[in-house]
Every structure is written in structure tokens, then in C-alpha cells.
C-alpha positions as CSV (number, residue, x, y, z in Angstrom):
1,X,165.0,106.8,101.6
2,X,163.5,106.8,105.1
3,X,159.9,105.5,105.3
4,X,157.6,108.1,107.0
5,X,154.9,107.0,109.4
6,X,152.5,109.6,108.0
7,X,152.4,111.7,104.9
8,X,149.9,114.6,105.0
9,X,148.6,116.2,101.8
10,X,147.3,119.7,102.6
11,X,148.7,122.4,104.8
12,X,145.4,123.9,106.0
13,X,144.2,124.0,109.7
14,X,143.3,120.3,109.7
15,X,146.4,119.2,107.9
16,X,148.4,121.1,110.5
17,X,146.4,119.4,113.2
18,X,147.3,116.0,111.8
19,X,151.0,117.0,111.9
20,X,150.7,118.2,115.5
21,X,149.0,114.9,116.5
22,X,151.6,112.8,114.7
23,X,154.4,114.8,116.3
24,X,153.0,114.4,119.8
25,X,152.5,110.6,119.2
26,X,156.2,110.3,118.3
27,X,155.5,109.5,114.6
28,X,157.7,110.6,111.7
29,X,155.7,112.8,109.3
30,X,155.7,115.5,106.7
31,X,153.0,117.9,105.5
32,X,153.0,118.9,101.8
33,X,151.0,121.9,100.6
34,X,150.8,122.9,96.9
35,X,150.4,126.6,97.8
36,X,151.3,128.8,100.8
37,X,150.6,127.9,104.4
38,X,146.8,127.5,104.9
39,X,146.5,128.3,101.2
40,X,142.6,128.2,101.2
41,X,142.4,130.8,104.0
42,X,144.9,133.0,102.2
43,X,142.6,133.0,99.1
44,X,139.5,134.0,101.1
45,X,138.3,137.6,100.5
46,X,140.5,140.1,102.3
47,X,137.7,141.4,104.5
48,X,136.2,138.0,105.4
49,X,134.9,137.4,108.9
50,X,134.5,133.9,110.2
51,X,131.2,132.6,111.3
52,X,132.9,130.7,114.2
53,X,134.3,132.3,117.3
54,X,138.1,132.1,117.7
55,X,138.2,129.3,120.3
56,X,136.4,127.0,117.8
57,X,139.3,127.6,115.3
58,X,142.0,126.7,117.8
59,X,144.3,123.7,117.1
60,X,147.1,122.1,119.1
61,X,145.8,123.7,122.4
62,X,147.2,127.1,121.3
63,X,144.8,130.0,122.3
64,X,143.5,132.0,119.4
65,X,143.3,135.6,120.7
66,X,141.1,137.9,118.5
67,X,140.2,141.6,118.9
68,X,136.8,140.8,117.4
69,X,133.9,138.6,118.5
70,X,134.3,136.9,115.2
71,X,137.9,136.5,114.0
72,X,139.0,137.8,110.6
73,X,140.9,136.2,107.8
74,X,144.1,138.2,108.6
75,X,143.9,137.1,112.3
76,X,143.5,133.5,111.2
77,X,146.5,133.7,108.9
78,X,148.6,135.1,111.8
79,X,147.3,132.5,114.2
80,X,148.0,129.4,112.0
81,X,151.4,130.7,111.1
82,X,152.3,131.1,114.8
83,X,151.0,127.5,115.5
84,X,153.2,126.1,112.7
85,X,156.2,127.9,114.1
86,X,155.5,127.0,117.7
87,X,155.5,123.3,116.9
88,X,158.2,123.6,114.2
89,X,156.0,121.5,112.0
90,X,157.6,119.8,109.1
91,X,155.7,121.6,106.3
92,X,156.8,121.6,102.7
93,X,155.1,124.5,100.9
94,X,154.5,125.1,97.1
95,X,154.9,121.4,96.5
96,X,152.3,119.5,94.5
97,X,151.6,115.8,94.7
98,X,152.1,114.4,91.2
99,X,151.9,110.6,91.5
100,X,151.0,108.1,94.2
101,X,151.7,104.3,94.0
102,X,151.3,101.7,96.6
103,X,153.8,98.8,96.6
104,X,153.1,96.1,99.2
105,X,152.3,98.2,102.3
106,X,154.2,101.3,101.4
107,X,153.0,104.4,99.6
108,X,155.5,105.9,97.1
109,X,154.7,109.6,96.5
110,X,156.2,111.8,93.8
111,X,155.8,115.5,94.2
112,X,157.0,118.5,92.2
113,X,160.0,118.7,94.4
114,X,160.9,115.2,95.5
115,X,160.1,111.6,96.4
116,X,158.6,110.2,99.6
117,X,157.7,106.9,101.1
118,X,155.1,106.5,103.8
119,X,153.2,103.8,105.6
120,X,150.1,106.0,105.9
121,X,148.8,108.9,103.9
122,X,146.3,111.6,105.0
123,X,144.4,113.6,102.4
124,X,143.3,116.9,103.9
125,X,143.0,119.0,100.8
126,X,139.9,121.0,101.5
127,X,137.8,122.1,98.6
128,X,138.5,125.8,97.8
129,X,140.9,125.2,94.9
130,X,138.4,123.8,92.3
131,X,135.3,126.0,91.6
132,X,132.0,124.7,90.4
133,X,131.7,126.0,86.8
134,X,128.4,127.1,85.2
135,X,129.3,125.8,81.8
136,X,127.9,128.8,79.9
137,X,129.1,130.9,77.0
138,X,131.6,133.5,78.1
139,X,132.7,131.8,81.3
140,X,136.2,131.9,79.9
141,X,136.3,135.7,79.7
142,X,138.8,137.5,82.0
143,X,135.9,139.6,83.4
144,X,134.5,136.5,85.0
145,X,136.0,135.1,88.2
146,X,135.1,132.4,90.7
147,X,137.1,134.1,93.4
148,X,136.5,137.4,95.1
149,X,139.3,139.4,96.8
150,X,138.8,143.1,97.3
151,X,135.8,145.4,96.7
152,X,137.8,148.5,95.5
153,X,138.6,146.8,92.2
154,X,134.9,146.9,91.2
155,X,134.2,150.5,92.2
156,X,131.9,152.3,89.7
157,X,131.4,149.2,87.6
158,X,128.4,147.0,86.7
159,X,128.9,143.9,88.7
160,X,126.9,140.6,88.6
161,X,127.2,138.4,91.6
162,X,126.0,134.8,91.1
163,X,124.8,133.0,94.2
164,X,123.3,133.8,97.6
165,X,125.7,132.1,100.0
166,X,127.9,133.9,102.5
167,X,130.6,134.6,100.0
168,X,128.1,136.0,97.4
169,X,126.4,138.2,100.0
170,X,129.6,139.6,101.3
171,X,130.8,140.4,97.8
172,X,127.5,142.0,96.9
173,X,127.4,144.2,100.0
174,X,131.1,145.2,99.9
175,X,131.2,146.1,96.2
176,X,128.0,148.0,96.5
177,X,129.5,150.1,99.3
178,X,132.5,150.8,97.2
179,X,130.3,152.3,94.5
180,X,129.6,149.3,92.2
181,X,126.2,148.8,90.6
182,X,125.4,145.3,91.8
183,X,123.0,142.8,90.4
184,X,122.6,139.4,92.1
185,X,121.5,136.3,90.2
186,X,120.1,133.7,92.6
187,X,118.8,130.3,91.5
188,X,116.6,129.9,94.6
189,X,113.7,131.9,95.8
190,X,115.5,133.7,98.6
191,X,118.9,134.5,100.2
192,X,120.3,131.4,101.8
193,X,119.4,130.7,105.4
194,X,123.0,129.8,106.0
195,X,124.2,133.4,105.5
196,X,125.7,134.8,108.7
197,X,122.8,135.9,110.9
198,X,124.1,139.5,111.3
199,X,124.6,139.9,107.6
200,X,121.4,138.4,106.2
201,X,119.1,141.3,107.2
202,X,121.5,143.8,105.6
203,X,121.4,142.2,102.2
204,X,117.6,141.7,102.4
205,X,117.1,145.3,103.2
206,X,119.4,146.5,100.4
207,X,117.5,144.4,97.9
208,X,114.1,145.7,99.3
209,X,115.2,149.4,99.0
210,X,116.5,148.8,95.5
211,X,120.2,149.6,96.2
212,X,121.1,146.1,95.0
213,X,119.0,144.5,92.2
214,X,118.3,140.8,92.7
215,X,116.8,138.2,90.3
216,X,115.5,135.2,92.2
217,X,114.7,131.8,90.7
218,X,117.1,132.9,87.9
219,X,120.3,131.8,86.2
220,X,123.0,133.5,84.3
221,X,123.0,132.1,80.7
222,X,125.5,134.1,78.7
223,X,128.3,136.5,79.4
224,X,129.7,138.8,76.7
225,X,132.4,141.6,76.9
226,X,129.9,144.4,77.7
227,X,126.7,142.7,78.8
228,X,125.1,139.5,80.0
229,X,121.9,137.5,79.8
230,X,119.9,136.4,82.8
231,X,117.0,133.9,82.5
232,X,114.3,135.0,84.9
233,X,110.8,133.6,85.6
234,X,109.5,136.5,83.4
235,X,111.9,135.7,80.5
236,X,115.4,136.6,79.3
237,X,116.9,139.9,80.6
238,X,120.0,141.5,79.1
239,X,121.9,144.0,81.3
240,X,125.1,146.0,80.9
241,X,128.0,144.3,82.6
242,X,131.7,144.9,83.4
243,X,132.5,142.0,85.8
244,X,130.9,138.8,86.9
245,X,131.7,137.3,90.4
246,X,130.5,133.7,89.9
247,X,130.6,132.5,93.5
248,X,129.0,129.2,92.8
249,X,130.8,127.1,95.3
250,X,133.8,124.8,95.1
251,X,134.5,121.0,95.2
252,X,137.1,118.7,96.6
253,X,139.9,117.3,94.3
254,X,138.0,114.1,93.2
255,X,140.7,113.4,90.6
256,X,143.3,113.0,93.4
257,X,140.9,110.7,95.4
258,X,140.4,108.5,92.3
259,X,144.1,108.4,91.8
260,X,144.4,106.9,95.2
261,X,141.6,104.4,94.4
262,X,139.1,105.9,96.9
263,X,135.5,104.8,96.1
264,X,133.0,107.6,95.6
265,X,129.2,107.2,96.0
266,X,127.3,107.0,92.7
267,X,125.0,109.9,93.5
268,X,125.6,113.6,93.0
269,X,127.2,113.9,96.5
270,X,130.3,111.9,95.4
271,X,130.7,110.9,99.0
272,X,134.2,109.3,99.5
273,X,134.1,105.9,101.3
274,X,135.7,106.0,104.8
275,X,135.2,104.7,108.3
276,X,133.9,107.5,110.5
277,X,135.6,106.0,113.5
278,X,139.1,105.9,112.0
279,X,138.7,108.1,108.9
280,X,140.4,105.3,106.9
281,X,139.2,104.8,103.3
282,X,138.6,101.6,101.4
283,X,142.4,101.8,100.8
284,X,144.3,100.5,103.8
285,X,146.6,103.2,105.3
286,X,144.9,106.0,103.4
287,X,142.8,108.5,105.5
288,X,140.6,111.5,104.9
289,X,140.4,114.6,107.1
290,X,138.4,117.8,107.0
291,X,136.0,119.1,104.3
292,X,137.1,116.4,101.7
293,X,135.2,113.8,103.8
294,X,131.9,115.3,102.8
295,X,132.2,115.0,99.0
296,X,130.1,117.7,97.3
297,X,128.4,118.4,100.6
298,X,131.0,121.0,101.5
299,X,128.9,122.5,104.3
300,X,129.1,119.4,106.4
301,X,132.6,119.8,107.8
302,X,134.3,122.9,109.2
303,X,137.5,123.5,111.2
304,X,135.6,123.3,114.5
305,X,134.0,119.9,113.9
306,X,136.7,118.2,111.9
307,X,139.7,118.8,114.3
308,X,138.8,115.4,115.8
309,X,139.6,113.7,112.5
310,X,143.3,114.2,113.2
311,X,143.0,112.6,116.6
312,X,141.1,109.6,115.2
313,X,143.6,109.1,112.3
314,X,146.8,109.3,114.3
315,X,145.3,107.0,117.0
316,X,144.6,104.4,114.4
317,X,148.0,104.9,112.8
318,X,149.7,104.2,116.1
319,X,147.5,101.1,116.7
320,X,148.4,99.7,113.2
321,X,152.1,100.5,113.6
322,X,152.5,98.6,116.9
323,X,150.8,95.5,115.5
């Protein structure tokens, strides 16, 4: 079995960038993704619009041409697919990393489809695959989901949207405009300041006029087949309910990091130990790239400010390999 120079886990935009940098540096590599190409972006809501402009999402020096000021999910899927094809990137899709073992200076990786050996491993797994659960009664019911796709599905239904971030606000507005009766449950006192600046006034006005009901400083406490309980500052409220969109955020795959032996901070951030100059962790030859670097602070890294991670990683890999 040939020993690869770099083994990349995650076929998102930053994982693809690592592959491009490795290829241009003349290193042998493979990118393994447990889902489809840019799997996290694929699972975004169908009507999602990025906060960033298209040039900030570019990788590999390939122009991202969009018909909109802010590119859409479908445009991003098309763009990253074209980039992967342009560079003929060595991407293995629908392949899950099962086991990792380091022997001497070589990583031995077992996946659902094969065996690999590599001198260096890059973890670029994002954070969208593992939702933050609420741990409340009824969270297991099929009417409750932590992912939102398309608003038509919820037409003329009683829908609870948990949260006040971009995804929550988009879901509330879109389902309302398809005829859903929407109730938002927000643990804070207001809609998040991080909500897209052109969307935030819209949701605030819909709440003010009563088109969308919002309970602030409140939490969802119980979900049943036909109704749900909300704990508000005024007490417990029970409302009719058909569906719950619990858009409570997501977290990196900490189990995978622990499997690699990466040290995590002991506070609630679970910050993975790594050198910001090289992105190398406490495990020699193991690197982090993208959102996973921020631990639970998933708003720290985005495509536009973590593209440089790939440059740092491959540069250090080259330096180590020539020693």
C-alpha cells in the first residue's frame, strides 16, 4: 500500500482547498467524504442565500460567478462541483472514516470502503452533521427535526421554530409565507444581531404586526403529537402544534477528534488544541482546517477566513517531508 503524503477527512470547501494545495505542491493525497460532495452545503435549506459575496467563497483561484449579489445554495453546489472537476481532485465520496491508528510516524486509516496509510492527516469535517439537542420529552418524535429544507412541506400547519439565528429566521419567514402558522421560541431577549442585515428588519416587523408569534426569554419544554409546552417569563404555555423546527445549532465531531487523541479545552467551548501558525494539533502530523478549529464556537470560522488554513497546513507538510 502506497503511503500518502496527506489524507483529508471532509469534502467541503476547505477540504477541497486542502486537496488543491496538496496537488499544486506535488504531494500525494486523497479527500474522503462520508456524504456527497460539499455535503454540508447540500443539506442547507434549498432557498438559502449566503451572507458572503461570491468572491469570498472562491477557492483555487477559480472565479465564482453569481447572478445575485449574495450567492445561493444551488449556485455554490454548482461552483464547488466545477472546481472539483477542474482540478480532477482525488475525492472519495460516501466513504466514512471508521478507525485511525498511528504506528511510528504513519497514520493507518480504515474507512467504510478501504484502507489507507498517510504521513499527515487533515480533519476538515465542519460541524453541520451533529445537531445540538434540547434533551426534552418528545424530541424523538418524527414531527421534530433539527434540519430545515423546504417551506412548502409546512403549508397550513402549526409550526414552532426554536432559535433566532439566520437559519431559524429564514425558516420562520419562509414557512409563514407559505401559509404556516408560525410560533418562534427564543431563549434570548431579541432576534440575534448576527442575522443577515437585510432579513432582520423583516422578521422584527412580522413579529410586531403579529403575523409571527414570538416568545422571548423562553424555552420549549415538552413536545407531544398534537401540542407543545413553552416555558415563558409569564409561565407555562401550551399551544397546538404539528411540526417543530429545532434549529438549535450544530457541533463538530468531537468523538472523531478524541479518537485521534486531540486535546480539547476543559470549558464549554471544547476548543481543540492546535498551532494557529501551522494548524497542527498536539498530535504530530494531524491538522485541523475550517470550522472544526473553533470547537463549540462555530461562528468563529467561515469559508472566507479559513481558506488560509489549507495554505498553512500544506506548507508545513512540505517542510516536514523534506526534513
